[in-house]
N, C-alpha and C positions, 0 to 999 in steps of 0.2 A: 337066252337073250341077254346082252348087257345094256344097262341103261344109266342114265345120269339123273339124278334129281336136282331140281331147281326150286330154291325158296327165297322169298324176298319179303322185306318189312320196311315200312317207312316209319318215322317217328310217331306219326298219327296212328298208323296201323297198330303198333305196340300198345298205344294207350287206349284206343277206342275199339278195336275189333277183336282183340284176343288172339289173333293169328300170329302168335310169335313164332320165331324161328325154330324153336324145339318142338312147338305143336306141329307145325308143317312138316318137318322132318320125321317125327314119329308117325304120322299119318301116311307119309309117303313110304317109310320102310314097311310098315305093316301091309300096305298095298302091294308092295314088291314081293313081300314074303308069300302072301296069298295066292299071287299069280305065278310064283317061282321064277321071279325076274332077279337076276344078279345086278344089284344096284352098286355100280363101280365107285361112285362117289356122289355126294350131295354138295352142290355148289350153292353159296348164298350171297345175296346182296342186301347187307344190312344198312338201313338209313338211306335208301335210295327209292325215290318215287317212281311211279310207273309212266311218268310223262315222257320219258326218252328211253331208247334202247341202249343209250351209251353209258352202260353201267359194267363195272369189272367183271362181274359173274356172268351176265348175259353176253358179253363180248366173248368170253371163254366158251360159253354153251355154243355160240353160233359158229365159232372156229371148229369145235368138235363135230358139229352137225355137218358143215361143209367138207370136213375132211373124212367123214363117215367113220369115225372112230367108235361110234356107239350105234345101237340099234333103236334106242327109244329115248324120249326125255319125259320124265314124269314130274308132275306139278300137282299142287293141291287144288288150285283153281286157276281159271284162265286169266283172272285179274292179277294173279302173281306175276305173269308173263309181261302184261301191259294193259293198260285202261285206254290206250289210244286206238281208235278203230283203224287208223292208217298202219300203225305199227303192227297190230294184230294180222292184217292182211298180209303184211311183209313177212312176218314170222311163219304164218302157215304156208306161204308160198316156198319159202326156204326150205322148211322141214319136209314138205311133200316132194319138192324137187330131188332132194337126196335120198329119198326113200326111208326116211326115219319116222318112226312112229311117235305120236304125240298121245300121252295118257294124262288126264286131268281127273284126279279122284273124286272131288265133289261135284264135278260137272257130268260124271259118267261118260266121259269120252275116252275111247280107246281106239285109235285109227288102225289097229290091228284087225278090227272087226268090221263087218259091213255097217252094222248099226253106228259104230263109232265114227266111221268116215262120214256116214250120213248127217249125224249130229254135227261134225265139224264144218261140213259144207253149208248147213243151215246158218250155223254161226258166221261163217265167212260171207254168205251172202247177205245176211242182216247187216253185217259190218260194211259191206260194199254199199248197200242201200242207204245206211245212214250216212256215210261218207258222201255220196252223191247228193243226198237230200240237203246235207249240210251246206255243200258247195252251191246248190241252187239257191238256198235261202241267203247265203251270204251275197251272191251275185245280185239278187233282187234287192237286198238291202242297200248294196252299193249304188245301184240305179235309182233308187229312191233318194239316196243322200246327194247324188249328182242332180237331179231333177229339182230337189229343194235348195240347192245352192249349200250343201253341207260339206264340210271336209272330207275327202277320201284319200288318204295318204298324206304326202307332204303339201304344204300350201304352195299352189301354182304361181308362176309370175304372172303379174298383173292383179293379184289379189292379196289381201291380208286376212288374218283370222280375227273374227270378232271377239269382243270381251267374254261371250259365253263359251269360247273354246270350241264351238262347232261350226257356226255359220261363216261363211266367205263373203268379204266385202271388197269391192273394187278398189284398187289402189290407183288413183287417177293419173299419177306420174308413170307408172309401169303400164297402164293401159294406153297411154299415148305412144310409148315406145312399141307396143305390141301392133299398134296401127302402122308404125314406121316399119316394123319388121315385116308386115304384111305387103305394104307397098313395095318394100325392096324385093321381096320374094316374087310378088307379081310382075315385077319388072324384069325378071329373069336372072337375077343375081343367085349364085350358089349360097348355101349356107356358111361356107368358109368366108366368102367375100362379105356377107352381111356381118359376121363376127369381126372381121377386120374394120367395118364402117363403124360399128357400135363401139369398139375399142378406141378408135381414132377420136370419136365424139366424147369420150370418157363415160360412157354409160356403163353402170356397174351392173352385173349379173345379179340374181335374186340373194345370193349368199355373199356377194362381193367377189372381187376378184375379175378376171378376164372372161370375155365370151369364147366359147368354143363351138365349133360347127356341130358337134353331137348335141350340145345343150339346145341349139336352135331347131335342130332336126326334131328333137323330142317335144318342144314348145309347138312347133307348127303342126306336127302330128295330132296332138292332143287337142289344139285350140282350133287350127285352121283346116285340118285334114288335107295337107298338101306337103 
């Protein structure tokens, strides 16, 4: 079996955890020798965090996996691959899809075995659960913010941001123009015609400049639901 090793450290990892590149490589090579695995190479990402998969070494690993140039990827720990729930799910999917084994020394994962695949499936399931739970909590938090008049995303037309940097307060001038937009829309005018009317009157959009049909569509969809 031909395998590729992958090692990674960020600056904080080197300083705090002791998981140096040399330590990781030594452990991976010992593991490969014990299982009679031919370690073709050990690819490293030095000074890269696990927040993104956009790392030179990881990009190279993924290319080799997709091209099926190797039989396995060997790492010291799963967090050397990524600490992102979403990215972990993506990596597992790509590796399994291409029939490549994943071996994690300290996590006791070897997908060439039934127990290894079982452990990885548990990790993947937990990752999916955590991702969905985070999504639900985020959605709930956004609804609470909206209900209490707090900022969600950019400041919408008709409002200004209070000095606390969180609460939205009505901009009376823009609120008057919102009423005009509502009246023009209810009279049957298209978004394009309303944009023309506002531009003729010299009404500025939120960030200045001319009104566009798409901008009005977005405003009406959010505020008027029409």
